[in-house]
Backbone as a printed PyTorch tensor [residue, N CA C, xyz], in Angstrom:
tensor([[[133.6560, 125.2410, 255.1560],
         [134.7550, 126.1280, 255.2790],
         [134.5470, 126.5720, 253.1310]],

        [[135.0360, 125.5740, 253.0190],
         [135.3100, 125.6200, 251.2510],
         [133.2750, 127.0370, 251.0460]],

        [[131.5250, 126.0470, 251.8850],
         [131.0440, 126.7010, 251.4950],
         [130.6680, 127.7890, 252.2350]],

        [[132.1340, 128.4220, 252.7090],
         [131.6740, 129.9440, 253.7220],
         [131.9770, 131.0860, 252.8980]],

        [[133.5290, 130.3920, 251.8140],
         [134.3060, 130.9690, 251.0990],
         [133.1380, 131.4040, 250.0720]],

        [[132.9940, 130.4790, 249.4800],
         [132.2240, 130.4040, 248.4590],
         [130.7310, 131.8420, 248.0810]],

        [[130.3050, 131.7320, 249.7620],
         [129.3950, 132.5110, 249.6550],
         [130.1910, 133.8890, 250.1570]],

        [[130.4980, 133.9230, 250.6430],
         [131.2610, 135.3440, 250.8050],
         [131.9930, 135.8230, 249.3990]],

        [[132.8570, 135.1140, 248.3740],
         [133.3700, 135.5100, 247.0370],
         [131.6490, 135.8380, 246.0670]],

        [[130.2810, 135.0010, 246.4980],
         [129.4930, 135.5760, 246.0670],
         [128.8480, 137.0020, 246.2450]],

        [[128.7660, 136.9820, 247.6540],
         [128.2870, 137.7520, 248.6580],
         [129.1540, 139.2480, 247.7600]],

        [[130.3190, 138.9310, 247.7930],
         [130.4990, 140.2450, 247.3000],
         [131.1900, 140.3940, 245.7230]],

        [[130.9430, 139.7600, 244.9470],
         [130.6800, 139.8070, 244.0030],
         [128.9200, 140.5340, 243.1480]],

        [[128.0900, 140.0360, 244.1640],
         [126.7420, 140.7360, 244.2660],
         [127.3230, 142.5080, 245.3480]],

        [[127.4070, 142.8000, 246.2010],
         [128.0640, 143.8920, 246.4550],
         [128.7910, 145.3410, 245.3870]],

        [[129.9810, 144.1160, 244.9420],
         [131.0770, 145.6850, 244.9450],
         [130.9520, 145.1180, 242.5020]],

        [[129.8630, 145.5470, 241.9630],
         [129.2720, 145.2010, 241.0840],
         [130.6450, 145.6040, 239.3980]],

        [[130.3500, 146.9080, 239.8010],
         [131.6030, 147.1330, 238.2550],
         [132.8090, 146.5750, 238.9410]],

        [[133.3310, 146.8210, 240.0490],
         [134.3540, 146.5830, 240.3300],
         [134.9770, 144.3330, 239.9090]],

        [[133.9040, 143.7970, 240.6200],
         [133.8670, 142.7590, 239.7120],
         [133.6010, 142.1750, 238.4480]],

        [[132.7300, 143.1690, 237.5960],
         [133.1290, 143.4090, 236.0340],
         [134.4140, 143.2220, 235.8710]],

        [[134.9390, 144.2290, 236.7730],
         [136.4160, 144.4410, 235.1530],
         [136.9890, 143.8630, 235.9880]],

        [[137.3000, 143.3260, 237.1240],
         [138.1680, 142.0610, 237.5290],
         [137.7560, 140.8760, 236.2380]],

        [[137.1940, 140.4290, 236.1850],
         [136.4610, 139.1710, 235.5110],
         [136.2520, 139.4300, 234.4170]],

        [[136.3410, 141.0130, 233.3450],
         [136.2630, 141.2730, 231.7540],
         [138.2930, 140.9710, 231.6640]],

        [[138.7000, 142.1000, 233.0570],
         [139.8870, 142.0120, 232.1460],
         [140.7920, 140.5420, 232.0970]],

        [[140.3720, 138.7970, 233.4370],
         [140.3380, 138.0850, 233.3720],
         [140.0090, 137.0620, 232.1270]],

        [[138.0880, 137.7960, 232.0040],
         [139.3380, 136.6490, 230.7510],
         [139.1470, 137.1650, 229.2360]],

        [[140.2780, 138.5120, 229.2080],
         [140.6950, 138.9110, 228.2010],
         [141.6570, 138.8330, 228.1850]],

        [[142.5660, 138.2150, 229.1250],
         [144.2610, 137.6950, 230.0280],
         [144.4750, 136.6350, 229.2050]],

        [[143.2400, 135.0330, 229.5840],
         [142.8760, 134.0660, 228.9440],
         [142.5200, 133.8350, 228.1920]],

        [[142.2860, 135.0600, 227.2570],
         [141.4730, 134.5130, 225.3540],
         [143.4170, 134.7530, 225.5450]],

        [[143.9100, 136.2230, 225.2720],
         [145.1040, 136.6280, 224.7090],
         [146.4500, 135.4190, 224.6110]],

        [[146.1080, 134.5050, 226.4340],
         [147.1810, 133.5450, 226.3990],
         [146.6120, 132.1580, 225.7000]],

        [[145.5120, 131.9490, 225.5680],
         [145.1290, 131.0840, 224.6880],
         [145.0840, 131.2040, 223.1910]],

        [[144.9410, 132.8070, 222.5580],
         [145.7460, 133.1460, 220.9150],
         [147.3530, 132.7350, 221.0830]],

        [[147.7250, 133.1230, 221.9400],
         [149.4400, 133.7610, 221.7180],
         [149.8950, 131.5770, 221.8140]],

        [[149.3490, 130.9090, 222.6750],
         [149.5440, 129.2570, 222.7000],
         [150.0970, 128.8760, 221.7280]],

        [[147.9660, 128.9750, 220.8940],
         [147.6340, 128.1340, 219.5050],
         [148.6200, 129.1860, 218.4690]],

        [[149.3880, 130.5420, 218.4720],
         [150.3440, 130.7530, 217.6640],
         [151.2250, 130.2310, 217.1300]],

        [[151.9060, 130.1600, 218.9900],
         [152.7880, 129.3840, 219.1030],
         [152.9070, 128.4010, 218.5610]],

        [[151.7960, 127.3060, 218.5960],
         [152.4380, 125.8620, 217.8920],
         [151.8040, 126.1690, 216.7280]],

        [[151.3900, 126.8480, 216.7240],
         [151.5770, 127.0700, 215.0180],
         [152.7580, 127.1790, 214.0160]],

        [[153.0400, 128.2520, 214.8250],
         [155.0530, 128.3920, 214.3740],
         [155.9730, 126.8000, 214.0490]],

        [[155.7460, 126.9120, 215.8270],
         [156.2940, 124.9410, 215.8830],
         [156.3020, 123.7910, 214.6330]],

        [[155.3900, 123.6200, 214.5420],
         [154.6920, 122.7180, 213.8420],
         [154.6230, 122.4730, 212.4080]],

        [[154.6190, 123.7500, 211.7020],
         [154.5160, 124.0320, 210.4000],
         [154.8940, 123.3310, 209.8170]],

        [[154.7140, 122.8080, 208.7910],
         [155.3580, 121.6680, 207.9760],
         [155.7490, 120.1830, 208.9360]],

        [[155.0590, 120.0970, 209.7630],
         [155.6820, 118.6280, 209.9760],
         [155.4190, 117.3420, 210.0310]],

        [[153.9260, 117.9870, 209.1980],
         [153.2200, 116.4720, 208.9300],
         [153.9620, 115.9130, 207.5090]],

        [[155.0720, 116.5000, 207.2050],
         [155.7990, 115.8870, 205.9960],
         [156.4840, 115.1560, 206.6660]],

        [[157.0080, 114.2340, 206.0810],
         [158.2570, 113.1920, 205.9050],
         [159.7450, 113.2150, 206.5690]],

        [[160.2810, 114.6330, 205.9010],
         [161.0360, 114.9180, 205.7590],
         [161.2510, 116.6730, 205.7900]],

        [[160.1710, 116.8950, 206.8280],
         [160.1230, 118.4450, 207.1050],
         [161.1630, 119.2640, 208.0970]],

        [[162.4260, 118.8370, 208.3510],
         [163.3880, 119.3440, 208.5810],
         [164.4510, 120.2760, 207.0400]],

        [[163.9100, 119.3200, 206.2800],
         [164.8980, 119.4440, 204.4250],
         [164.1610, 120.6410, 203.8760]],

        [[162.9070, 121.0960, 204.2360],
         [161.5290, 121.8840, 203.3700],
         [162.6400, 123.6430, 203.3910]],

        [[162.1790, 123.6780, 202.5580],
         [162.9880, 125.5890, 202.8570],
         [161.5290, 126.4880, 201.8620]],

        [[162.2210, 127.6320, 202.5080],
         [161.1180, 128.8470, 201.6190],
         [161.9410, 129.9170, 201.1840]],

        [[161.6990, 130.0750, 199.8940],
         [163.3590, 130.7040, 199.2620],
         [162.3310, 132.0370, 199.5180]],

        [[163.0290, 133.1580, 200.3960],
         [162.0610, 134.4290, 200.1240],
         [163.0500, 135.9560, 199.6570]],

        [[162.0100, 136.2980, 198.8500],
         [162.5030, 137.4630, 197.9490],
         [162.7730, 139.4940, 199.0100]],

        [[164.2400, 139.4870, 199.5440],
         [164.4120, 140.8640, 199.8740],
         [163.9380, 142.1340, 198.6610]],

        [[163.1460, 142.9350, 198.8300],
         [162.8970, 144.3330, 197.4110],
         [163.3160, 145.4990, 198.7820]],

        [[163.8300, 146.3410, 198.1030],
         [164.2090, 147.2590, 198.7910],
         [163.2220, 148.8700, 197.7430]],

        [[163.2850, 150.1340, 198.0100],
         [162.8720, 150.7560, 197.3160],
         [162.7820, 151.7260, 197.9450]],

        [[163.0470, 153.0290, 197.5970],
         [163.0880, 154.3270, 198.4890],
         [161.7500, 154.9960, 198.9300]],

        [[161.1730, 154.9890, 198.8390],
         [159.6840, 155.1450, 199.9440],
         [158.9440, 153.9990, 200.6180]],

        [[159.1340, 152.3330, 200.0330],
         [159.0920, 151.5890, 201.2470],
         [160.4120, 151.3290, 201.7990]],

        [[161.0670, 151.2440, 201.5780],
         [162.1750, 150.6280, 202.5360],
         [162.2440, 149.2750, 201.9990]],

        [[163.0830, 148.7960, 202.8490],
         [163.4250, 146.3820, 202.7780],
         [162.3620, 146.0060, 202.3980]],

        [[161.6180, 145.1650, 202.3200],
         [160.0750, 144.2790, 202.7800],
         [160.6880, 142.6860, 201.4550]],

        [[160.0500, 141.7570, 202.8710],
         [160.5200, 140.6480, 202.1420],
         [159.0750, 139.9020, 201.4920]],

        [[159.1850, 138.8150, 200.2690],
         [158.4370, 138.7060, 199.7410],
         [158.9050, 137.3140, 199.0450]],

        [[157.3220, 136.3190, 199.8500],
         [158.2760, 135.0600, 198.8420],
         [157.5070, 134.6000, 198.0020]],

        [[157.8940, 135.5560, 197.3520],
         [157.3470, 135.2230, 195.5310],
         [158.9170, 135.5440, 194.7070]],

        [[159.2340, 134.3600, 193.9760],
         [160.0150, 134.3160, 193.2210],
         [159.7280, 134.1080, 191.7620]],

        [[160.9620, 134.3290, 190.9230],
         [160.5110, 133.8850, 189.6080],
         [160.5370, 132.4990, 188.7870]],

        [[159.1730, 132.2700, 188.0880],
         [159.2040, 131.2020, 187.6840],
         [160.8270, 130.4800, 187.4740]],

        [[161.6540, 130.4960, 186.7610],
         [163.0860, 129.6010, 186.5760],
         [163.4670, 129.5630, 187.9950]],

        [[163.6260, 129.7070, 189.0000],
         [164.2830, 130.4700, 190.1200],
         [164.6970, 128.2460, 190.2870]],

        [[163.2110, 127.7130, 190.1860],
         [163.5480, 126.2650, 191.0930],
         [163.6120, 125.1790, 189.9290]],

        [[164.1670, 125.2720, 188.8420],
         [164.1270, 124.5330, 187.8140],
         [166.2750, 124.4350, 188.3360]],

        [[166.7410, 126.2730, 188.2360],
         [167.7300, 126.6330, 188.2810],
         [168.5190, 125.8140, 189.6570]],

        [[167.8470, 126.4020, 190.5500],
         [168.6890, 125.9310, 192.3060],
         [168.2340, 124.2400, 192.0040]],

        [[167.6840, 123.7730, 191.3960],
         [167.5520, 122.0910, 191.4390],
         [169.0530, 121.6960, 190.2220]],

        [[169.2430, 122.4790, 189.5590],
         [170.2330, 121.7540, 188.5640],
         [171.3070, 122.5780, 189.2110]],

        [[171.8300, 123.4390, 189.2840],
         [173.3260, 124.1480, 189.5340],
         [173.6780, 123.7140, 191.4200]],

        [[172.5230, 123.2050, 192.2710],
         [173.0620, 123.2420, 194.3280],
         [172.6840, 121.5940, 194.4800]],

        [[173.6580, 120.8040, 194.1990],
         [173.1000, 119.3050, 194.3460],
         [172.5500, 118.8710, 195.7730]],

        [[172.3980, 119.9980, 196.6100],
         [171.6770, 120.2270, 198.2530],
         [170.5060, 119.8580, 197.7370]],

        [[169.8720, 120.5340, 197.0590],
         [168.5290, 121.0140, 196.4690],
         [167.9490, 119.3350, 195.9690]],

        [[167.2850, 118.9870, 196.2360],
         [167.4290, 117.9520, 195.7700],
         [165.5700, 118.3100, 195.0640]],

        [[164.6400, 118.7000, 195.4320],
         [163.1750, 118.8180, 194.5880],
         [163.1290, 120.2310, 194.5250]],

        [[162.4940, 120.6020, 193.6570],
         [161.6340, 121.9040, 194.0490],
         [160.2500, 122.5660, 193.1960]],

        [[159.0030, 123.0990, 194.3540],
         [157.7720, 123.0740, 194.0770],
         [157.1890, 124.7650, 193.4560]],

        [[156.8730, 125.1660, 192.9630],
         [156.1020, 126.4160, 192.6660],
         [154.4220, 126.5870, 193.6440]],

        [[154.3590, 127.1670, 194.1650],
         [152.4400, 127.3720, 194.2810],
         [152.7290, 128.4220, 193.7610]],

        [[151.4900, 128.3120, 192.7350],
         [150.9350, 129.7270, 192.2130],
         [149.6570, 130.3740, 192.8830]],

        [[149.0760, 131.1100, 193.6660],
         [147.5280, 131.6680, 193.8290],
         [146.7940, 131.4090, 192.0730]],

        [[146.0350, 131.1500, 191.8770],
         [145.4450, 132.3340, 190.4990],
         [143.7960, 131.7950, 191.1600]],

        [[143.3550, 132.7380, 192.1460],
         [141.8290, 133.3500, 192.1980],
         [141.0020, 131.4990, 192.6900]],

        [[139.8330, 131.4640, 192.4650],
         [139.4580, 130.7270, 192.0460],
         [139.0130, 129.3130, 191.5020]],

        [[139.6270, 127.7980, 191.2940],
         [139.5620, 126.8320, 191.2690],
         [139.0780, 125.4600, 191.1410]],

        [[138.6790, 124.8570, 189.8820],
         [138.1740, 123.6920, 190.3670],
         [139.5120, 122.7400, 190.1260]],

        [[139.6740, 121.8500, 191.3500],
         [140.3840, 120.7290, 191.2440],
         [139.7920, 119.1590, 191.1410]],

        [[139.8780, 118.0250, 189.8550],
         [139.3420, 117.1720, 189.4910],
         [139.8350, 115.9420, 189.9360]],

        [[140.1400, 115.1740, 189.9950],
         [140.0220, 114.0270, 190.7640],
         [139.4670, 111.9360, 190.5590]],

        [[139.2900, 111.7990, 189.3320],
         [138.8930, 110.8980, 189.4980],
         [137.7560, 110.9940, 189.8700]],

        [[136.7480, 111.8990, 189.1790],
         [135.3280, 112.7970, 189.5720],
         [134.5860, 113.3690, 190.6640]],

        [[136.0640, 113.6580, 190.9350],
         [135.6720, 113.8420, 192.4940],
         [136.2220, 115.4670, 192.5520]],

        [[135.3710, 116.1520, 192.6360],
         [135.8120, 117.7960, 192.8630],
         [136.4330, 118.0780, 194.0330]],

        [[136.9660, 119.4270, 194.0070],
         [137.9390, 119.3370, 195.7080],
         [137.3010, 121.2320, 194.7460]]])
């Protein structure tokens, strides 16, 4: 029974090449989009979860507005913000600031990264 269905399917694929190509191409695009959406959702839901206290990690975002560009969000803050928050807010245990300074080499015990 399955062998007959397979024969009919292959015969129709050969007979209606353009229609089959459109269907298979659409199926491939749909599956690729689905996989990309699942990967994106997985990344968003598991971001920073490798840390021990991942529930307590926050990222400060600065809202800037200008007349020509409207309101925009940046994850860039001034250098004294972290130490000031640690001093003034008892809820803040630690603060870290990342700086993207172009290309650099990090060395630890004669190992370069």
